[in-house]
C-alpha positions as CSV (number, residue, x, y, z in Angstrom):
1,X,166.4,-87.3,-77.8
2,X,164.6,-90.2,-79.7
3,X,166.6,-93.4,-79.3
4,X,166.0,-94.2,-83.0
5,X,167.9,-91.1,-84.0
6,X,170.9,-91.9,-81.8
7,X,174.2,-92.4,-83.7
8,X,174.9,-95.7,-82.0
9,X,177.4,-98.4,-83.0
10,X,176.2,-101.9,-84.0
11,X,177.3,-103.2,-80.5
12,X,175.1,-100.6,-78.7
13,X,172.2,-101.4,-80.9
14,X,172.6,-105.0,-80.2
15,X,172.6,-104.4,-76.4
16,X,169.4,-102.4,-76.6
17,X,167.7,-104.8,-78.9
18,X,168.5,-108.2,-77.3
19,X,168.9,-107.3,-73.6
20,X,166.6,-109.5,-71.4
21,X,167.7,-107.7,-68.2
22,X,166.2,-104.3,-67.2
23,X,168.5,-102.0,-69.1
24,X,168.9,-98.2,-69.4
25,X,170.9,-96.1,-71.9
26,X,172.3,-92.9,-70.3
27,X,174.2,-90.0,-71.7
28,X,177.1,-88.0,-70.0
29,X,174.6,-86.1,-67.8
30,X,172.9,-89.4,-66.8
31,X,169.8,-88.5,-68.7
32,X,167.7,-91.5,-69.9
33,X,168.0,-92.2,-73.6
34,X,166.5,-95.7,-73.7
35,X,164.4,-97.7,-71.2
36,X,163.7,-101.3,-72.3
37,X,160.7,-103.5,-71.8
38,X,162.3,-105.4,-68.9
39,X,162.9,-102.1,-67.1
40,X,159.2,-101.1,-67.8
41,X,158.1,-104.3,-66.2
42,X,160.4,-104.0,-63.2
43,X,159.6,-100.4,-62.2
44,X,156.2,-99.8,-63.8
45,X,157.1,-96.9,-65.9
46,X,156.5,-96.7,-69.7
47,X,159.5,-95.7,-71.8
48,X,157.7,-92.5,-73.1
49,X,157.3,-91.4,-69.5
50,X,161.0,-91.4,-68.7
51,X,162.9,-90.6,-71.9
52,X,165.0,-87.5,-71.6
53,X,164.5,-87.3,-67.8
54,X,167.5,-87.5,-65.4
55,X,168.1,-90.9,-63.8
56,X,167.8,-89.3,-60.4
57,X,164.1,-88.8,-61.0
58,X,163.7,-92.6,-60.8
59,X,165.5,-92.8,-57.4
60,X,163.7,-93.2,-54.1
61,X,163.8,-90.3,-51.7
62,X,166.0,-92.3,-49.3
63,X,168.6,-92.6,-52.1
64,X,168.4,-88.9,-52.9
65,X,169.3,-87.9,-49.3
66,X,172.9,-88.2,-50.2
67,X,173.1,-85.2,-52.5
68,X,176.9,-84.8,-52.0
69,X,177.8,-87.9,-54.0
70,X,179.7,-87.1,-57.2
71,X,178.8,-88.4,-60.6
72,X,181.9,-90.6,-60.8
73,X,181.0,-92.1,-57.4
74,X,177.5,-92.7,-58.5
75,X,178.7,-94.6,-61.6
76,X,180.7,-96.9,-59.2
77,X,177.6,-97.8,-57.1
78,X,176.5,-101.5,-57.2
79,X,173.3,-101.0,-55.1
80,X,170.6,-98.4,-56.0
81,X,167.3,-97.8,-54.3
82,X,164.8,-97.1,-57.2
83,X,161.3,-95.7,-56.9
84,X,158.6,-97.7,-58.6
85,X,155.8,-95.7,-60.4
86,X,153.5,-96.4,-57.4
87,X,156.3,-94.9,-55.1
88,X,157.3,-98.2,-53.5
89,X,160.9,-98.8,-52.7
90,X,162.8,-101.0,-55.3
91,X,166.3,-102.0,-54.1
92,X,168.3,-103.3,-57.1
93,X,171.8,-104.6,-57.9
94,X,173.2,-102.4,-60.7
95,X,176.0,-102.6,-63.2
96,X,176.9,-99.4,-65.0
97,X,179.7,-99.3,-67.6
98,X,180.7,-97.0,-70.5
99,X,180.1,-98.0,-74.1
100,X,183.4,-97.9,-76.0
101,X,183.5,-96.8,-79.6
102,X,180.6,-94.3,-79.6
103,X,180.5,-90.8,-81.0
104,X,179.5,-89.4,-77.6
105,X,180.0,-90.6,-74.0
106,X,177.3,-93.1,-73.3
107,X,176.6,-95.6,-70.4
108,X,174.7,-98.8,-70.2
109,X,173.0,-99.6,-66.8
110,X,171.7,-103.2,-66.1
111,X,169.9,-103.7,-62.8
112,X,168.3,-106.6,-61.0
113,X,165.8,-106.3,-58.1
114,X,166.8,-107.9,-54.8
115,X,164.6,-109.0,-51.8
116,X,166.8,-109.0,-48.7
117,X,170.1,-107.8,-47.3
118,X,171.7,-111.2,-47.3
119,X,170.7,-111.7,-50.9
120,X,172.0,-108.2,-51.7
121,X,175.3,-109.1,-50.1
122,X,175.6,-112.2,-52.3
123,X,174.5,-110.3,-55.4
124,X,177.0,-107.6,-54.5
125,X,179.7,-110.2,-54.6
126,X,178.5,-111.6,-57.9
127,X,178.2,-108.1,-59.3
128,X,181.8,-107.3,-58.4
129,X,182.8,-110.4,-60.3
130,X,180.8,-109.2,-63.3
131,X,182.2,-105.7,-63.2
132,X,185.8,-107.0,-62.8
133,X,185.3,-109.4,-65.7
134,X,183.8,-106.8,-68.0
135,X,186.4,-104.1,-67.1
136,X,189.3,-106.5,-67.7
137,X,187.9,-107.7,-71.0
138,X,187.2,-104.2,-72.2
139,X,190.9,-103.4,-71.8
140,X,192.0,-106.7,-73.3
141,X,189.9,-106.6,-76.5
142,X,187.1,-104.0,-76.8
143,X,189.4,-101.0,-76.5
144,X,192.6,-102.6,-78.0
145,X,190.7,-104.6,-80.7
146,X,193.4,-107.3,-80.4
147,X,191.9,-110.7,-81.3
148,X,195.2,-112.6,-80.5
149,X,194.1,-113.4,-77.0
150,X,190.5,-114.4,-77.9
151,X,190.9,-117.9,-76.4
152,X,192.0,-116.4,-73.0
153,X,189.1,-113.9,-73.0
154,X,186.6,-116.7,-73.7
155,X,188.0,-118.7,-70.8
156,X,187.6,-115.7,-68.5
157,X,184.0,-115.2,-69.6
158,X,183.2,-118.9,-69.2
159,X,184.7,-118.9,-65.7
160,X,182.8,-115.7,-64.7
161,X,179.5,-117.2,-65.9
162,X,180.2,-120.3,-63.8
163,X,181.1,-118.3,-60.7
164,X,178.2,-115.9,-60.6
165,X,175.7,-118.6,-61.2
166,X,177.2,-121.0,-58.7
167,X,177.5,-123.6,-61.6
168,X,179.8,-126.6,-61.6
169,X,180.2,-126.6,-65.4
170,X,180.4,-123.9,-68.1
171,X,180.7,-124.0,-71.8
172,X,181.0,-121.0,-74.1
173,X,181.1,-121.5,-77.9
174,X,181.6,-119.1,-80.8
175,X,179.9,-120.3,-83.9
176,X,180.5,-119.4,-87.6
177,X,178.0,-121.0,-90.0
178,X,176.9,-123.3,-87.1
179,X,180.5,-124.5,-86.7
180,X,182.7,-123.9,-83.6
181,X,185.4,-121.2,-83.9
182,X,186.3,-120.7,-80.2
183,X,185.5,-123.1,-77.4
184,X,186.0,-122.4,-73.6
185,X,185.0,-125.0,-71.0
186,X,185.1,-125.5,-67.3
187,X,186.6,-128.1,-66.8
188,X,189.1,-127.4,-69.5
189,X,189.5,-131.0,-70.6
190,X,186.0,-130.8,-72.1
191,X,187.2,-128.6,-74.9
192,X,188.2,-131.5,-77.3
193,X,185.1,-133.4,-76.3
194,X,182.8,-130.5,-77.3
195,X,184.7,-130.1,-80.6
196,X,184.2,-133.8,-81.3
197,X,180.5,-133.4,-80.5
198,X,180.1,-130.8,-83.3
199,X,182.2,-132.9,-85.7
200,X,179.9,-136.0,-85.0
201,X,182.9,-137.7,-83.6
202,X,183.3,-140.0,-80.6
203,X,182.3,-138.4,-77.2
204,X,183.3,-140.4,-74.2
205,X,181.8,-138.2,-71.4
206,X,178.2,-139.4,-70.7
207,X,177.1,-135.9,-69.5
208,X,178.2,-134.3,-72.8
209,X,176.3,-137.0,-74.7
210,X,173.2,-135.9,-72.8
211,X,173.8,-132.3,-73.8
212,X,174.2,-133.0,-77.5
213,X,170.5,-133.0,-78.4
214,X,169.9,-129.7,-76.5
215,X,172.8,-128.0,-78.3
216,X,171.4,-129.2,-81.6
217,X,167.9,-127.8,-80.6
218,X,169.3,-124.4,-79.7
219,X,171.2,-124.3,-83.1
220,X,168.0,-125.2,-84.9
221,X,165.7,-123.0,-82.8
222,X,167.7,-120.3,-81.1
223,X,165.8,-119.7,-77.9
224,X,166.9,-120.1,-74.2
225,X,166.4,-123.6,-72.8
226,X,166.1,-124.5,-69.1
227,X,167.1,-128.2,-68.7
228,X,165.5,-130.0,-65.8
229,X,165.7,-133.6,-67.0
230,X,169.4,-134.1,-66.8
231,X,170.8,-136.8,-64.5
232,X,171.2,-135.0,-61.0
233,X,171.9,-131.7,-62.7
234,X,170.1,-128.5,-63.7
235,X,171.1,-126.8,-67.0
236,X,170.6,-123.7,-69.1
237,X,171.4,-123.3,-72.8
238,X,171.4,-119.7,-74.1
239,X,171.9,-118.7,-77.8
240,X,174.0,-115.7,-78.5
241,X,172.4,-113.7,-81.3
242,X,173.6,-110.8,-83.4
243,X,171.0,-109.3,-85.7
244,X,169.0,-112.5,-85.3
245,X,171.9,-114.6,-86.4
246,X,173.3,-117.3,-84.1
247,X,176.9,-116.6,-83.4
248,X,177.4,-118.6,-80.1
249,X,176.0,-120.7,-77.3
250,X,176.5,-120.5,-73.5
251,X,175.7,-123.7,-71.4
252,X,175.7,-123.7,-67.6
253,X,175.2,-126.8,-65.4
254,X,174.5,-126.7,-61.7
255,X,174.3,-129.5,-59.1
256,X,172.1,-127.6,-56.6
257,X,170.0,-124.8,-57.9
258,X,167.6,-124.8,-60.9
259,X,168.1,-121.9,-63.4
260,X,165.4,-119.3,-63.7
261,X,164.8,-116.4,-66.1
262,X,166.1,-114.1,-63.4
263,X,169.4,-115.8,-63.6
264,X,169.5,-115.2,-67.3
265,X,168.8,-111.5,-66.7
266,X,171.6,-111.2,-64.3
267,X,174.3,-112.8,-66.5
268,X,173.1,-110.9,-69.5
269,X,175.9,-108.3,-69.3
270,X,178.6,-111.0,-69.7
271,X,176.6,-112.7,-72.5
272,X,176.4,-109.3,-74.2
273,X,180.1,-108.8,-73.8
274,X,180.6,-112.2,-75.4
275,X,178.4,-111.1,-78.4
276,X,180.3,-107.9,-78.8
277,X,183.6,-109.7,-78.7
278,X,182.5,-112.3,-81.2
279,X,181.3,-109.6,-83.6
280,X,184.3,-107.4,-83.0
281,X,186.8,-110.3,-83.6
282,X,185.0,-111.2,-86.8
283,X,185.2,-107.5,-88.0
284,X,188.8,-107.2,-86.9
285,X,189.8,-110.4,-88.6
286,X,188.1,-109.2,-91.7
287,X,189.9,-105.9,-91.5
288,X,193.2,-107.8,-91.0
289,X,192.4,-110.1,-93.9
290,X,191.6,-107.1,-96.1
291,X,194.9,-105.4,-95.1
292,X,196.8,-108.6,-95.9
293,X,195.1,-108.8,-99.3
294,X,195.8,-105.1,-99.9
295,X,199.5,-105.7,-99.0
296,X,199.6,-108.7,-101.4
297,X,197.9,-106.6,-104.1
298,X,200.3,-103.8,-103.5
299,X,203.3,-106.1,-103.8
300,X,201.8,-107.6,-107.0
301,X,201.2,-104.1,-108.3
302,X,204.7,-103.0,-107.5
303,X,206.1,-106.1,-109.2
304,X,203.9,-105.4,-112.2
305,X,205.0,-101.8,-112.3
306,X,208.6,-103.0,-112.3
307,X,207.9,-105.5,-115.0
308,X,206.1,-102.9,-117.1
309,X,209.0,-100.4,-116.6
310,X,211.5,-103.0,-117.7
311,X,209.2,-104.0,-120.7
312,X,209.0,-100.3,-121.6
313,X,212.7,-100.0,-121.5
314,X,213.0,-103.0,-123.7
315,X,210.3,-101.7,-126.1
316,X,212.0,-98.3,-126.2
317,X,215.3,-100.0,-127.0
318,X,213.7,-102.2,-129.6
319,X,211.9,-99.1,-131.1
320,X,215.2,-97.1,-131.2
321,X,216.9,-100.1,-132.9
322,X,214.0,-100.4,-135.4
323,X,214.1,-96.7,-136.2
324,X,217.8,-96.9,-136.7
325,X,217.4,-99.9,-138.9
326,X,214.7,-98.1,-140.9
327,X,216.9,-95.1,-141.3
328,X,219.8,-97.3,-142.4
329,X,217.5,-99.2,-144.8
330,X,216.1,-96.0,-146.3
331,X,219.7,-94.6,-146.7
332,X,220.8,-97.8,-148.3
333,X,217.9,-98.0,-150.7
334,X,218.3,-94.3,-151.6
335,X,222.0,-94.9,-152.4
336,X,221.4,-98.2,-154.1
337,X,218.5,-96.9,-156.2
338,X,220.7,-94.0,-157.4
339,X,223.7,-96.4,-158.0
340,X,221.5,-98.8,-160.0
341,X,219.2,-96.3,-161.8
342,X,222.1,-94.3,-163.2
343,X,223.7,-97.2,-165.2
344,X,220.2,-98.6,-165.9
345,X,219.1,-95.4,-167.5
346,X,222.3,-95.5,-169.5
347,X,221.4,-99.0,-170.7
348,X,217.9,-98.0,-171.6
349,X,219.0,-94.9,-173.4
350,X,221.7,-96.7,-175.4
351,X,219.3,-99.6,-176.2
352,X,216.7,-97.1,-177.4
353,X,219.4,-95.5,-179.7
354,X,220.4,-99.0,-180.9
355,X,216.8,-99.8,-181.7
356,X,216.6,-96.7,-184.0
357,X,219.6,-98.0,-186.1
358,X,219.3,-100.4,-189.0
359,X,218.9,-103.9,-187.4
360,X,217.6,-107.2,-188.8
361,X,214.6,-108.8,-187.2
362,X,216.5,-110.9,-184.8
363,X,218.7,-108.0,-183.6
364,X,215.6,-105.8,-183.2
365,X,213.9,-108.6,-181.1
366,X,217.0,-108.9,-178.8
367,X,217.3,-105.1,-178.4
368,X,213.5,-104.8,-177.6
369,X,213.8,-107.5,-174.9
370,X,216.8,-105.8,-173.4
371,X,214.9,-102.5,-173.2
372,X,211.7,-104.2,-171.7
373,X,213.8,-106.0,-169.1
374,X,215.6,-102.8,-168.1
375,X,212.2,-101.0,-168.0
376,X,210.7,-103.7,-165.7
377,X,213.8,-103.6,-163.5
378,X,213.5,-99.8,-163.2
379,X,209.8,-100.2,-162.2
380,X,210.7,-102.7,-159.5
381,X,213.4,-100.4,-158.1
382,X,211.0,-97.5,-158.0
383,X,208.4,-99.6,-156.3
384,X,210.8,-100.8,-153.6
385,X,212.0,-97.2,-153.0
386,X,208.4,-95.9,-152.8
387,X,207.4,-98.6,-150.4
388,X,210.4,-97.9,-148.2
389,X,209.5,-94.2,-148.1
390,X,205.9,-94.9,-147.2
391,X,206.8,-97.4,-144.4
392,X,209.4,-95.0,-143.0
393,X,206.9,-92.1,-143.1
394,X,209.2,-90.2,-145.4
395,X,206.5,-89.4,-148.0
396,X,205.6,-85.7,-148.0
397,X,202.2,-84.8,-149.5
398,X,201.4,-81.6,-151.3
399,X,198.3,-79.6,-150.8
400,X,197.8,-77.6,-153.9
401,X,195.0,-76.8,-156.3
402,X,194.8,-79.0,-159.5
403,X,192.5,-79.5,-162.4
404,X,190.9,-83.0,-162.2
405,X,190.2,-83.2,-165.9
406,X,193.8,-82.4,-166.7
407,X,194.9,-85.1,-164.2
408,X,192.6,-87.7,-165.8
409,X,193.9,-86.9,-169.4
410,X,197.5,-87.1,-168.3
411,X,196.8,-90.5,-166.7
412,X,195.3,-91.9,-169.9
413,X,198.1,-90.4,-172.0
414,X,200.7,-92.2,-169.9
415,X,199.1,-95.7,-170.3
416,X,197.7,-95.2,-173.8
417,X,200.6,-96.8,-175.6
418,X,200.3,-100.0,-173.4
419,X,196.6,-100.2,-174.1
420,X,197.0,-99.8,-177.9
421,X,199.7,-102.5,-177.9
422,X,197.0,-104.9,-176.6
423,X,194.2,-103.4,-178.8
424,X,192.3,-102.3,-175.6
425,X,190.0,-99.3,-175.4
426,X,190.5,-96.8,-172.6
427,X,188.2,-94.0,-171.7
428,X,186.9,-91.7,-168.9
429,X,183.4,-91.5,-167.6
430,X,182.5,-88.3,-165.7
431,X,179.8,-88.0,-163.1
432,X,178.5,-84.6,-161.9
433,X,181.2,-82.6,-160.0
434,X,180.9,-79.5,-158.0
435,X,184.0,-78.1,-159.5
436,X,186.9,-79.1,-161.9
437,X,189.5,-77.7,-159.4
438,X,190.3,-79.5,-156.2
439,X,192.9,-79.3,-153.5
440,X,195.3,-82.2,-152.8
441,X,198.4,-83.9,-154.1
442,X,198.0,-84.4,-157.9
443,X,201.4,-86.2,-158.2
444,X,200.6,-88.9,-155.8
445,X,197.0,-89.2,-157.0
446,X,198.2,-89.6,-160.6
447,X,200.8,-92.2,-159.4
448,X,197.9,-94.2,-157.9
449,X,195.6,-93.9,-160.9
450,X,198.5,-94.8,-163.3
451,X,199.3,-97.9,-161.2
452,X,195.6,-99.0,-161.2
453,X,195.2,-98.4,-165.0
454,X,198.5,-100.2,-165.8
455,X,197.4,-103.1,-163.6
456,X,194.0,-103.2,-165.4
457,X,195.8,-103.2,-168.8
458,X,198.2,-106.0,-167.7
459,X,195.4,-108.3,-166.6
460,X,192.9,-107.6,-169.5
461,X,193.3,-109.3,-172.8
462,X,190.3,-107.7,-174.6
463,X,187.6,-105.2,-173.9
464,X,187.7,-101.8,-172.2
465,X,189.4,-100.1,-169.3
466,X,187.3,-97.3,-167.9
467,X,188.3,-94.5,-165.4
468,X,185.1,-93.3,-163.7
469,X,185.2,-90.0,-161.7
470,X,182.2,-88.8,-159.6
471,X,181.2,-86.8,-156.5
472,X,179.4,-88.9,-154.0
473,X,179.0,-89.9,-150.3
474,X,181.0,-92.2,-148.1
475,X,179.7,-93.5,-144.7
476,X,183.0,-92.9,-143.0
477,X,184.5,-90.0,-144.9
478,X,181.4,-88.0,-145.9
479,X,181.4,-86.2,-149.3
480,X,184.2,-87.5,-151.5
481,X,185.5,-87.8,-155.0
482,X,185.4,-91.4,-156.1
483,X,187.9,-92.7,-158.7
484,X,186.9,-96.1,-160.1
485,X,189.1,-98.1,-162.5
486,X,186.9,-100.8,-164.1
487,X,188.4,-103.5,-166.4
488,X,187.0,-106.6,-168.3
489,X,190.0,-108.7,-167.4
490,X,190.6,-112.1,-165.7
491,X,189.1,-111.0,-162.4
492,X,190.2,-112.2,-158.9
493,X,189.0,-115.2,-157.0
494,X,186.8,-114.3,-154.0
495,X,189.0,-116.0,-151.5
496,X,192.0,-114.0,-152.8
497,X,190.5,-110.5,-152.6
498,X,191.9,-109.9,-149.1
499,X,195.5,-110.6,-150.3
500,X,195.7,-108.2,-153.2
501,X,197.0,-105.3,-151.0
502,X,199.7,-107.3,-149.3
503,X,203.3,-106.5,-150.2
504,X,205.0,-109.0,-152.6
505,X,201.7,-110.8,-153.0
506,X,199.4,-111.4,-155.9
507,X,196.1,-113.2,-156.2
508,X,197.7,-116.2,-157.8
509,X,201.3,-117.4,-158.0
510,X,200.8,-118.3,-161.6
511,X,200.0,-114.6,-162.2
512,X,203.6,-113.6,-161.5
513,X,204.9,-116.1,-163.9
514,X,202.5,-115.1,-166.7
515,X,202.2,-111.3,-166.2
516,X,205.2,-110.4,-164.2
517,X,205.3,-107.8,-161.4
518,X,206.3,-107.7,-157.7
519,X,202.9,-107.2,-156.1
520,X,204.1,-103.9,-154.6
521,X,202.0,-101.6,-156.8
522,X,198.7,-102.1,-155.0
523,X,200.3,-102.0,-151.6
524,X,201.9,-98.7,-152.3
525,X,198.8,-97.3,-153.9
526,X,196.6,-98.2,-150.9
527,X,199.1,-96.7,-148.4
528,X,199.3,-93.5,-150.4
529,X,195.5,-93.2,-150.5
530,X,195.3,-93.7,-146.8
531,X,198.0,-91.0,-146.3
532,X,195.8,-88.7,-148.3
533,X,192.9,-89.4,-145.8
534,X,191.0,-91.7,-148.2
535,X,190.0,-95.3,-148.6
536,X,190.7,-97.9,-151.3
537,X,188.7,-101.1,-151.9
538,X,188.3,-103.7,-154.6
539,X,185.4,-105.7,-156.1
540,X,185.9,-108.5,-158.6
541,X,184.3,-111.5,-160.3
542,X,186.5,-114.1,-161.7
543,X,186.3,-114.2,-165.5
544,X,184.2,-111.0,-165.6
545,X,186.5,-108.2,-164.4
546,X,187.6,-106.0,-161.5
547,X,186.8,-102.6,-160.1
548,X,189.2,-100.7,-157.8
549,X,187.6,-97.7,-156.0
550,X,189.6,-94.8,-154.5
551,X,187.6,-92.5,-152.3
552,X,189.3,-89.2,-151.4
553,X,187.8,-86.3,-149.3
554,X,189.1,-83.6,-151.7
555,X,188.1,-80.0,-151.1
556,X,186.8,-78.0,-154.0
557,X,188.1,-74.6,-155.0
558,X,185.5,-73.2,-157.4
559,X,183.2,-74.2,-160.3
560,X,185.0,-74.0,-163.6
């Protein structure tokens, strides 16, 4: 198996990438999956020569004599007799431990060559400490992923490093953005001093003052430093790297023995465990922070859902009340319009009869004014009732065939008397039509056209009122019939054009005083046009005249 294709976790990749000690990656059958550069240098083999081979192929014949040893017993061995490529014996101290969190059962084996039996005994003792520390910390953090005891774990690692290197002082620091997160020291009272050192505060211990520039150098240039110029002490500063990013520093100080690269190789398993723990704690903290944020968002979402549900209940209640009020208003207006129109029609009828009897000029003038006032009042009542029906959605449209020329003539006939009274000309201009018969609601269409023509007559003192009818195109509606009412009246100010379709509004307050009206006619007309699926717009120039356009997508029946 090619090690590049192994489905390894980031921790395992980090071990294989950064390990300075001779290191092997083994599978469940103890076949070699990786063989790093330090192992190549120690035993003389090239990685390509050993990949996929059993670990036992690299053992000396003397080691192989004990064939009855079980796999589990072999994994517990701390001394192994390797065979160099030139077949020389190669006794080595070994640490083998399982990699947690992998998709398959994998093992990491770190080893260190030893020269003599006495040295082997000492290394055996140190290795036992390493194994004990690693095993304990695996159960404390790597397997449980509980970062709550991180400070205690760091203290254990720092003490283990001090013990196996026969050091008198040990400092282990976790860094985030080059600032300390966790600090473990032996002696423990150095912890606050080290923190002050990073914060550029007052450091009282003279030894720590000597270490300050070396710590700064490792931070700036993350490479191992062997310190031989301290006062009566030997030191070693080792950066902890994860994907080439500095995440920690280990410092060891000894009174008797200088540190060598071999020492660094030997303590590498503990340093690697520190790297794994730092990375794992950061990931676990990020997971916990994400869970906290998710819970907070869930709580906010739950509260929002409750608020929306309450708001929906309030809106439903308000809607029900509005619908009930609208029904009550419509019922009231229907009753009132009936109650008012009945006697009003009586007044108009009797006044009209009175006007047909012999009256002097003054009496005729009074009777005419009574009739006109009653007629205006009836128009206002009808407008209010129509507006109420439109707003309540009570208007029912017809869809029947009608003759458009008949509709136009009826419209002109209705308003003809008013035009003649003001000496105005009214006419119809016809464009080309595909047919004279269309399908729609002729009653509502005639109501709109009569309203527009009456409006034009009201605001025109001289000239002509023209009803234009043509078949054309509308960008939004497609093919339409356009009804245009063009007058030569007073026109509308540009800034007032947007207000002409508002209920109870007219282009100028003086207009109401001079010409009368409620301002409802255009509002009702526009809403009726929109109910019929059309559009209504206005163009005007003050002092020149006004044009109202009604575009309706009427379907044709046949050419007549």
